[in-house]
KEBAZA-331893 format. One record per residue (C-alpha): residue in one letter; x, y, z. Coordinates in nm, 4 decimals. Layout:
 rest     east    north       up
    a        X        Y        Z
...
//
This chain:
 rest     east    north       up
    m   0.6552  -2.5397  -8.2815
    e   0.8352  -2.7608  -8.0324
    q   1.1145  -2.5904  -7.8388
    k   1.4440  -2.7789  -7.8533
    e   1.6539  -2.8571  -7.5490
    p   1.9693  -2.6397  -7.5504
    k   2.2886  -2.8204  -7.6420
    k   2.4848  -2.8756  -7.3203
    y   2.8228  -2.8843  -7.4981
    k   2.7775  -2.5205  -7.6032
    f   2.7704  -2.3775  -7.2525
    f   2.9841  -2.4005  -6.9386
    s   2.9821  -2.1560  -6.6490
    h   3.2725  -2.1778  -6.4045
    t   3.1259  -1.9666  -6.1266
    e   3.3952  -2.0773  -5.8800
    c   3.6742  -1.9313  -6.0949
    e   3.8550  -1.6483  -5.9164
    f   3.8101  -1.4335  -6.2286
    f   3.4399  -1.5047  -6.2833
    p   3.3052  -1.3187  -6.4659
    c   3.6162  -1.1962  -6.6445
    h   3.4172  -0.9306  -6.8363
    k   3.1620  -0.6859  -6.7016
    t   2.8118  -0.8242  -6.7450
    d   2.4710  -0.7636  -6.5980
    k   2.3760  -1.1282  -6.6658
    p   2.6344  -1.3502  -6.4925
    e   2.3894  -1.6429  -6.5039
    t   2.4271  -1.6586  -6.8846
    f   2.8050  -1.5961  -6.8890
    n   2.9658  -1.8762  -7.0921
    c   3.3184  -1.9805  -6.9917
    l   3.3554  -2.2445  -7.2640
    f   3.5881  -2.0214  -7.4655
    c   3.7833  -1.8782  -7.1748
    y   4.0400  -1.7642  -7.4294
    c   3.8723  -1.6688  -7.7546
    p   3.9968  -1.8699  -8.0539
    l   3.9102  -1.5735  -8.2771
    y   4.1753  -1.3547  -8.1133
    a   4.4244  -1.4726  -8.3762
    l   4.2093  -1.3240  -8.6535
    g   4.3002  -0.9734  -8.5403
    e   4.0657  -0.7154  -8.6902
    d   3.8665  -0.9875  -8.8707
    c   3.7296  -1.1507  -8.5538
    g   3.4129  -0.9411  -8.5624
    g   3.4180  -0.8611  -8.1917
    n   3.4101  -0.5379  -7.9959
    f   3.7835  -0.4860  -7.9453
    s   4.0379  -0.2085  -7.9464
    f   4.4151  -0.1871  -7.9539
    t   4.6263  -0.0561  -7.6701
    d   4.8833   0.2176  -7.7290
    n   5.1518  -0.0502  -7.7693
    g   4.9507  -0.2488  -8.0286
    i   4.8064  -0.5266  -7.8124
    k   4.4527  -0.6351  -7.8979
    d   4.2221  -0.5595  -7.6028
    c   3.9014  -0.7647  -7.5917
    t   3.7803  -0.6310  -7.2568
    n   3.4579  -0.4978  -7.4108
    c   3.3777  -0.8089  -7.6146
    l   3.1305  -1.0626  -7.4828
    i   3.0838  -1.2684  -7.8015
    p   3.2583  -1.5857  -7.6795
    h   3.0796  -1.5562  -7.3451
    s   2.7301  -1.4950  -7.4855
    t   2.4464  -1.7393  -7.5425
    g   2.5109  -1.7507  -7.9199
    g   2.8880  -1.7302  -7.8843
    f   2.9519  -2.0973  -7.9590
    d   2.7714  -2.0809  -8.2944
    y   2.9370  -1.7483  -8.3800
    i   3.2844  -1.8932  -8.3216
    m   3.2111  -2.2187  -8.5046
    e   3.0883  -2.0229  -8.8089
    r   3.4271  -1.8468  -8.8244
    y   3.6499  -2.1422  -8.7422
    g   3.7321  -2.1879  -9.1105
    k   3.9037  -1.8484  -9.1050
    i   4.1369  -1.9758  -8.8336
    s   4.2183  -2.2837  -9.0458
    d   4.2887  -2.0576  -9.3417
    l   4.5190  -1.8448  -9.1287
    i   4.7134  -2.1531  -9.0170
    k   4.7453  -2.2807  -9.3748
    k   4.8678  -1.9389  -9.4870
    e   5.1310  -1.9305  -9.2108
    r   5.2500  -2.2845  -9.2931
    n   5.2943  -2.1984  -9.6604
    k   5.5211  -1.8990  -9.5992
//
């Protein structure tokens, strides 16, 4: 089986960023900065990530590496419809 070239649009690493890496990782060379701010944050508990809530109710994604992982792009794209649904629901209120 022929191995495919990875899609360049799915990965960006901004190693010169003053916050790089913004999450603890033992593999900074595979840390993906494409989704610097995770679009799934708005889904709250339905994002599927490793999150918690602070004492004052703020979602804390410190322990989630999904958007920064090798398969993070595909994971987020698979759930993008949920974000569209959320927007439609908010517009129809």
